[in-house]
N, C-alpha and C positions, 0 to 999 in steps of 0.2 A: 786411409793413410792417418797416423796419429799425430797429436797436436804438440806443438813446442810445450804447450801447459803441462801435458801428461809425461813428458821427456823431463822436466824440471821437477815435477812434484815425485818422480822416483829419486832424483839425484838429490833432493831434500832429505828424502827418508834412508836413502844409503848414507849420507853424510851423518843423520843423527845417529843412526844406527852403529858408526863408526866412532863418534863420540863417545857412546855409552858403554864401547867395548864389545858389540854384537858383530865382529867381522864376517859372520858367514851370512846372516840377514843384510849386511850392507853388500858383500858379493852380490847376492841373488838380486839386490834391486838394482845395483848397477849395469850388472847385466840384461837387465829387462830394458833397461833406457838403452844400452848400448845397442840392442837388436832393434829396438823401434827407431835409432838414429840411422844405422844402417838402411831399413826398409826405407826411410824417408828419402834416405842419399840414393838408393836403388831407383826409385820412383822419378826421382829427379833427373837422374842420368838417363832414362829412357826417353825423356823429352826433349833431352838436349843433340845438338846435331852430331854426327859421326866424329867430326873433327874436334870438338870440343871434349868429346869422352877420350880419344886419343891424346889431346893433349894434355887433360887431368892425369891420364895414366902415366904419361912419360915423368908427369913432374911428382908422382906419388913414389916414395921412398920403396925401396925393394922389401926393407923390413916390414911394410904393412902388410903384404900378401902372407908373410909368415905368421904375424899376430891373428891376421882374419882366419887361416887355417886353423891356427891353434884355439879361435873362440869356437869352430865348428866344431872342434874335437872335444872342446869342454861341453859344448851343448849335449854332445853323444852320451859324453861320462854322465851328463847330469840323467838325461833320460834313462838310462841304464840304472843309475841309482834310484830312479823314483819306480821303476818296475820291481826291484828287488831292495826294499828297504833293511832287510837284515843284511845284507852282502856288506861286506867291510869298504868302507868309503877309502878313496885314494884318491889325492890331491896331487895333481901335475905341478910340479915344480914352477914349469914355464908360466902355467894359469895362474898360480901364486903370485909371482913375479907380476906379471899383467894386470892384475887385479889390485894391487897393494899401487902399481903404477896410477892407474884409473883413479883409486880413489885419491890420491896424492894429487892427481890433475883437477879433482873437483873442489879440493880447498881452495885453488888458486882460480877457480872459473866464477864469473860474474852471475848472480842471481836475481834476476827482476821480482819486485814486490808491485802488488797493486794496492791502490788507497785502502780497499777493505782488510788487507793483511797489514798495512802499515797502522791503522786505527787499532788493532787488538794489541795493546802495548804489552801486555802479559805475556802473548805468543813470542813477540819480537824479542823481551828480555831472555826467554827459552832458545831463541834463536842467535841473541848473541853470546851464549855462552858455548855454542857450538860452530860459531863461524867468527870469523876474524875480519879479512880485508874485505869480505863479501857482505859484510852488515851495513847497512844504510847509513848515509852519515847526515851531520846536521844540515849541510847543504842542501842535499838530496830533500829531505824534509821540509825543509823552509821552502823550497822549491815546488813542492807539490802544493803546500800551504797557499802560496802565491798563485800559482796555477788555477787552486779552485776558486779564489777568491775573483780572479779574473773572468773565470766561467759564469759566475753569479753575477758580475757585472753587464756580461753582455746579456744575460737572459732577462736581467731587470731592462736593460733597454729595449728587448723585444715583448715588454710586458708579461712574461712568462715567468709570474712571481710566485708559484710553487715549485720549478725548476730553479730558482734563484734560491730559493731558502734551502732545499736539499744540499745546493753547493755551499752555501754558508755552514749548514751544519757538518759536513764533512772536514771542510778547514777548520772549524772548530773542533771537532773529533782528532784530527791531526794536530792541532795546535797541543792538546791534552796531552797526547801520546809523546809529542816531541819534549815536552815538560817533564813528563814523567823519566824520559829516557836520557835526554842529555843535561838538563838542567841540575839535577840533581845529581849530577856526576861530579866527579873532581874536575876543576877548573884549571886549564893551563894557565902559569903563573905569566908566560910572555904573550899569552892571547888578551888582547884588550876588548874583547866581546862584541867587536864590530865583525859582521859579515859582509865583508866588501864584494865577494863575489856575486850577492845578490843586489846589491846597489850598482853594481856595475851591470846585471842582465835589466834592472828596472829602469835606469836612464839612458842605456845603450842604444835607444830603438833607431836615432839618427847617427849613430858612430859616435857620437858624444855625448859626456855629461849635461845635464840640464838641472838648473837650481829651482826650476819650477815646477812642483809636484802636480798641478794640475794638467800636465801634458799627458801623463798616463791617464788621468781620468776622462780627458776629453777624448783620448783615442778610443777609448772603450763605448763612452756615452753620447759622444758629439759636443761639439763646440757651446753650443747652446744649453748644456745640462751640466754644468760646473756649478749652480746655484738651484736649491730645492725649490720647487714649485710647491706651495701648499695644497693643492687639490694632489698631490701624490701621497698625502700623509693617509689615504684612506685605504692605500694599497700596502702600508708599510707597519711592522711592528718595531719595535724597541730593537730586537737583533739586527733587523735588517739596515733601519736607520744607522745603528751605531758603524757598521762595517761601510754604509755609503760616506759616513763622514770621516773613516780611516783612510777612506781610497782618496779624499780630496774634496768632498761635496762640500759648497759652504750652505749654512742652516743660519737662518735668521733668528735672533733672539726673540723670546717670548715678549719682551718690553717693547721690542718694533713692533711686533705685530699687534699688541694691545693698544700703542699709541696710534696706530694708521686705524684702527678700530675706533677710538677715540676720536680721531680727526673728522673720519665719516659721518660720525653721530652729531659733533658740533656742526658739520656742514649742513645736516639733515635739518637740524632745528633753524639754520640761517635762512634754507631755502621753503620752511615750511613760512616763516614769518614773511617772505617775498613772495608768497603766494603760489609758487612752483612746486604743488605738490608732488607730480612724475618725479622730478628731481630728489625730492626729498624722500619718498618712498624707496627711489634705487640707493639712495646713499644710505638710509636707515638698513635695508635687507643687505649691503654689502658690509656694514658695521657688524651686525649680528654673525653673517658668515666668517669674518675675522675673527671674531672673538670665539667663534666654536673652534676654528682652527688654530687658535691660541691655547686653548684649554687642551687641544688635541695634542700639540706638539709638547705642551707643559708636562703630559701625562708621560709620553715617549722619552723625554729629556730626564725626567725624575727616575723612569724605569732604567733607563742607563747608567744614572749617577750611583744609583742602590745596587747596580751589579745586573748582568742580564744573564741568564741561564740559556743553555742550548736550546731548550724546547719549554717556553714559557705556557703554561696553563693559564687560559684566561679565566676560570673559576678561583682557582689559588690567588692570581694577581688582583680579582676583585675583592677577594675575602681580606688579602694583607693590604688594601689599599681603605676598605672600611675599618679594618681594625686600626689602622693607623690614623686614621680619621677620628674613629671614637677615643683612643688614647690621647691624642692631642687635645680633644675637647676637655676629657677629664683631667689631664694635666693643668689646661688654664684654669679650669673652674676651681681645682685645691690652691692654686696659685694665688687667684684673688680672695679665695675664703680666707687662707692662711695668712697671705702678706696683708698686712692692715695699709691702708691706703696713707702716703706720707703728707698728704696736705687734705684737708678736709674743708679750710676755710678760704674765702677769697683774702685776697690781700688788704683790702679795707677793713674785714674784720679780725686780722692778725694783728693790724697797726691797732685798734681799738684795745684789744686785750693786752698789746704791750702797754700801751699808755695806762690801762686800769691797774695792771701789775704793778708798774713802778709807782703809782699813787699809793698803791697798798703796802709797799715797802719790800715788796718780793723781787728783788734784783735779779736773781739768776731766771726765774720764770720770764721775767721781762725781757731778759735778753735772748733766752730760746724762743718766745713769740716773735722780737724782732728779726731773728735770723729766717724765723719761718717767712716772716712778711718778707724780706729780701727774696727769698726763695720762690714765693707766689708771685710776686710783681714780675720776676725775672720769667717765669714761663707764663704768665698772662701777656708779657710783651712778645715773647717770641710765638704763641698761639695768634696773638693780631698781626704780627708781621705774616705768619704762614697763611691767614685768611686773607690777608690783602693782596698777598703774591697770587694766591689761587684766584681770588675774584679778576685781577689783573690779566692773568693767562687767559682765563675763559673770555674775557672784553676782548683781547687780542685775537683770539681765537676768531671770535664772531667777526671782529673788523675785517680780518684776513678774507673771510667766507664772502661778506658784504663786497669787499673790493675786486674780489675776482668776478663777481657776478656783475660791478659796475662796467668792468673790464668787458666783458661779454656783451652788455647792452651797446657800449660804444665802438664794439667791431661792427653790430648791424647800422648804428649811427654813421660810422667811417662809410659805408657802402652805399646806403641810400640816401642820407642828408646833407652832411657836410664834412668832407673827406679832410681838412686841415685840422678843424676842431676835433672830430674824432680820433683822428691819429695821436693827436697831443695827450687827449684825454685817455686813451686806452694804454699808452705807456705809460703815464702818470699813476694810473690807479694798479697797475701790474706793479710798480716800483713800491707804492705803499703797501700792497699785498705781501710783498715779499719783505718789505720793512716790519711790519706785524708779525708775520711767521718767525722773522729771525728773534726778534724781543721775546717772543713767547717762549720759544726755545730756550734762549738765555734764563728766562727764570724758572723754565722746570728743571734746567740742569745745575740749580742751585745759586744762581749768580743774587748778590746780596739785591735784596727791593731797594735799598737806601741808595744804591749808586746811580739810580734814575728816579725820575716823577714822570707820571703819566696826566695828563690833562689834553681838553679839545681847544683850538683854535681855528678861528676862521683866517684863512691866508687869503692875502691880496693876489690875485692870478693864481688860485690854487685850483685845488680839486672842484670839479663840478659832477653833479649826479643827475640820473634820469630816473626820477620817482616813479615813471611808469612799467611797473613789473609784469604786466600784460602785453606789452610791446606793441601797443596800439598806434606808436609813431610810424610804424612800419605802413601801414593802411592809410594813414593820413597823408603819406607822401606820394599815392597813386592817382592816375588820372581815370576817372570814372567812365570816360567815354570810350576807353583802349579796349577792344574785343581781343584781347590776349591773355596768358597767364605767363608771368616772369619767373624764370628758374634760375636760381643761383646758389652757387658753392663758393662760401665764403673762406674756410679754413678747412685744414685737416690736421688735427692736433694728436699730439701722445704717440705718434707712429713710431718712436723709439722705443716703445713696450709693445710692439707688434711682435708675436711669436713667429707669424710666417717671416715677415722681414729679417728677422734676426737669424732662420734658417736659411734664407736666401744669400744674405751676404757672410754667412758661416761664422757669425759671432753673436753672441748672449748680450743682452742690454748691460755691459759692464761700464766700468769708469776707468779712465787712463790714471796715471801717478798724479794729476793735478786735479784730479776730483770730479772733471767734467765729463759729461756723456761722449761718446764716440760719434763720428760722423755720420750724417744720414746721407741716403742717396741724392744725386741732384735732382732739381724741380722737374726737368721735361721728362724724369723716368717715370714720375707718377701720373695718373690719370684716372678720371672718375667715367663710368659708364651708366647713364642712367635709363632705364627703360619705363616709359609711362604709358600705361594700357589706357588710351582715349583715344577717339577716332579723330583724324586727321579733318575730314569734311564731310558733307552728307552726301556727296558721290562715291566715297572710298569708306564708307561707313564699316564694313568688315574689317579694313585694315586697321584693328584698335590697338597698334603698338607704335610709339614714336621713341627712337634712341636719340639721347642726347649724349656728348661726351665734352668732359670738360681736362683740362691738361694743366697743372700746375706751372705758374710761371715765377715763381718766387720761393726761396726758404729762406725764412727767418733763424738765424744761427742762436740769436739769445733765446727764442723762446721755443725754437724745435717745432716750427709751424710752417705749413705749406700754403701759400696764398694762391688762391684762383684769379681768374680773369674776369671780364666783365659777365652779366647775365645771358642767357639764351630763353626763345620766347617759343610758344605755341599757341596755334590759333584754338579762340574759344569764341561760342557765342552765347547770347543770353535773348530769352524772348518766349515766343510761341513757335517757332519753326521746327521742322522736323529734326534738323541738326541740334538746335538747341536743347530740345527734350532728350534726344539721344545723348547727347554731352552731359546734361545734368544727371540721368540715367546711371551712365558709365563712372560718374565723379563718385557715385557712392558706393563704388565696390571696396571690396577688403583687399589689401597690399596692392593697391592701385599705382603703387611706385616702387620699383626694385631697383637697387644702386649695388654696384661692385666697383671696388678699389682694385687696381692693377699696376705692378710695378715691371716695368719693362727691363729687364736685367740683361746688359751685354757681357758675353761670355768671349774672351779671347783664346785663340787655339794657336799656340807657337810652332810653327814647325820646321825642319831643317832649312829650307831655304825661303819661306815667306810664312807670313803670319795672316789667320783669318780669324773672322769675328761673326759670331751668331748672337740673335737676341732671342731671350726666352720671357714669355710674360707670364708672370705669377700672381696668383689672386690671393690678396691679402685679407679678405672679409668682402662680408657683403651685408645688406640690411635693406627693408620694408617697410613701408609706411603706408597710411591711408589720407585722401585728400577731402574727406568728409566734413573738416572743419571751413574748408571756403564755401559751404552751404549757408553758414553764418557769420564768418565772416571772409574780409578779403585777404587775410594774408597766414600762413605759418612761418614761424620760427623755431626750431629745434637743434637740438645736439645728438648724432646720432651713433651710437657705439656697433662697431664690426662685429660679426659674429661668424663664426664657422660650424656648422651642426650644432645651433642653438648654443654655443659656447662662446663667451667674449674672448675674443683673440687681442685686443689692443688696439686703440686709436679710436679717434671719433670726428663724424663729419659735423661741421658747422654749416648749415643750409639755411634757405628762406625762400618762400614761394609766395608770391602776390598776385592779385588779379584787383580791376580797377574796382570790383564792388562783389559783393557776396553771389552765390549761384541757386540762393533759395528762392521760395516760391515769391516772396515777396519783392525779390529783385528781379526777378525776370518779367516782371510786368512792363518794366520800362528802365531806361538808363537814363534817363533824363530827371536831373532835381533828384533831390532825397539825400544827396552826398555833400559831405562836408568839402570845402575846398582844399585842394593840395597845397602842401606846406611848400615855402619856395625856399629851395636849400641855400638861396644866397642871403635869406636873413636868418637871425638866430633863434630858435623855436623857444616857445614861453614854457615848455617842459623842464626844460635845463635850470638847476638849481646849484647855489654854491654849498659846499659841502665844509662842515666843521669836522677838521679831522683831528684824530689823535696826535698828539704830540710830545716826544721823549726828550725830557730835557734834566 
C-alpha cells in the first residue's frame, strides 16, 4: 500500500511540471498519484463492512463511474503507446478535460510540509513561485518554531540535553528560514506587526489570557524550575541558556553570585577566628564554588551578549576569548604608555610648587599648580572616603557573622541554662545581625558614608556575649552521676530552601509581592527520626538499634525556624561491666547516628458527594554523624546540613548530645569525683560578658 508521502510527492512533481509548461509530464505524474489513491481506497473499502460500502456507493455521484471507466481506458491507451512508440499518439478529449480538471484541483489542495522541508528556504522560495494558497503562512512557520522550543524545554526537563539541543537547532533554522522568506518581503501597511494568533495559542491554555509569562514555562518545567539552579550550568551552553531565558527562566546576575561568594568568605574568616574550623572550611568551599559558578555564568552571558551562533565550536570560542583578552591587554598597555598621568604629585607637593612659583613671579604657572593642587586634594579625599567605606563594610560584615554565631550559642544557652535570659539574648543578637547587614548593604550600594558615623558603645542592659567558642558550658551543666545520654533536637532552620519541600508543596522558594517568603507547613507535619546504633542493655546486646522520634511543636514566623520539644534519653553505663565495655566499643563506630527529616503531607480529594484525605510521608533529607567525641568530652553541639544522594538539598538540624561524663578510659574507672560541679540554672553563669556593640549615629 502506497504511503501518503509518495502520493503527495507525485502531486508536487505534477504541479511543478505544470508551472514549467510540461503538461505531458504533469499528466503522467498525476495519473500515477490517482492510481495510488484508487489502490489505497480499494484496500480501505475491502476492510469496511458491506453496509458501509453500499452507503458510500449510494452517495457517490454517477459521473464518478464514467470518470473511472475513462481512466481505465486512458491506461490501456498508455500501454499501447508504450508498446509502439513510433505510432502516432491520440489524446482523447475526455481524458484531456479530466487531466486538466485534476491539475486545477491540485492547485487548490493543501500540501503538508515537514520541518526538514521548511528549513530548506531555497527550495521553499522555488515552491512559492509555483504555489499560491498552498504555500505555508507566517503563522504556520511561527507555530512550528514554538512547537520545537516547547519540545526542547520538555527534553531539558527530562535531562535529555542532546535532544534539547537538537530541537533548539531546528527552531533556530526555522527562524532563519522564516526571516528570509517573510521578513524581507513587502510588509502590509495595515498590519501592525503582531501575530495575535500565536499569542492566543500561548496564553489560552486555561481558556483565558494570562499576564504572567511564567505559566507557560512552569507548565513544561514544573513550578519549582522558574529560577535557574547554578548546578545546571554544567549541562548548558550559551544557546541553551538563551532559550531558557527567553522562555521565562529567571537567571541571577553575576554580581549577586559574587556577593554571595564574598559573604561566605567573610563568614569563613569569622568562623576561623572563633575556632570553628569545620564551619570555616565549609564556608570557604562554598565561596569557591560560588566564585566558579559566577565565572561560568559570566562566560555564558557574555557569549549571549556577543551573539550566539547555531553551533558554537568550543575551540573557536576559546580562541576568540583568548584573542579578545590579548587585545584588551595590549590596548590598556598602549593607553597607559601614550596617555601621560594627569597627576604625579600629592596635593601637598603641588601646594609647595604653587607657593614657590608665586614667589618667583610666575603667576600663570602658579595658578596651574594651584588648580592641580585642588584636583589632587579632591581625589585624595575621595580615596580616603572610599577606603573608610570599605573598612566599615568589612567591619560590619564581620560583626554580622559574629552576631549570628552569638545567637547560635544562646540557642543552646536557652535550652540547657536559662530560658528567660537566653531567649532575650537570642532575639537581641539576631536583630543586631540584621542591623549590621543592612548598614553594610547601604554602604555597598553607594550611600554616602558622611550620612552616619560608626562607633562602639557599652549599652546598659545591652548585649551580653558568650566567650566560650567551644561550647563547654553545655558540659558544665550536666549531672556526672547520670547513667544516660541526653539527645536534643533544638531547631530545624533554612527549610524554606529545601528542594524536596518545594516540590512537595508545588512552589519554588519564591517571594510574594511584599518581598517576604512564602509560608511553611505547620509545625506538627514535620518530624525527625533518629536511629542510634547502640545496645539497650547487656541482655539484649544484639539489638543495637534505638529509634527516637522528635516532632516540631512551634514554627517561628519571623526566623522561619521549627522549634522542637524536650530532650529524650537512652540508657548508658560506665565502668568495667560487660555492658559498659560493649557500649564504649559500639560508641566508636562510624555513622553511629542516622537522622531523617520527614514531612507528612495531607492530600485532600474532593468527590461528588464526599471529601476524603490521605497522608503522604515525604523525606526532606538525611544526615549521619559519629559519637566518638563523647570519649573525650561529655557533649556534642553541631548544625547538620540535610543531604540526598550526597548533595545538599537545603535545611539544617541544630542538635546537642550530652552525657554526665566522657566515656574514655580515664572516665570509665569511676564516676565519683573528678567532675566540676554542675552550674545552677537559677544563677547567672560567670561566662556571660557585657558586649560593646557597634552604634550608628
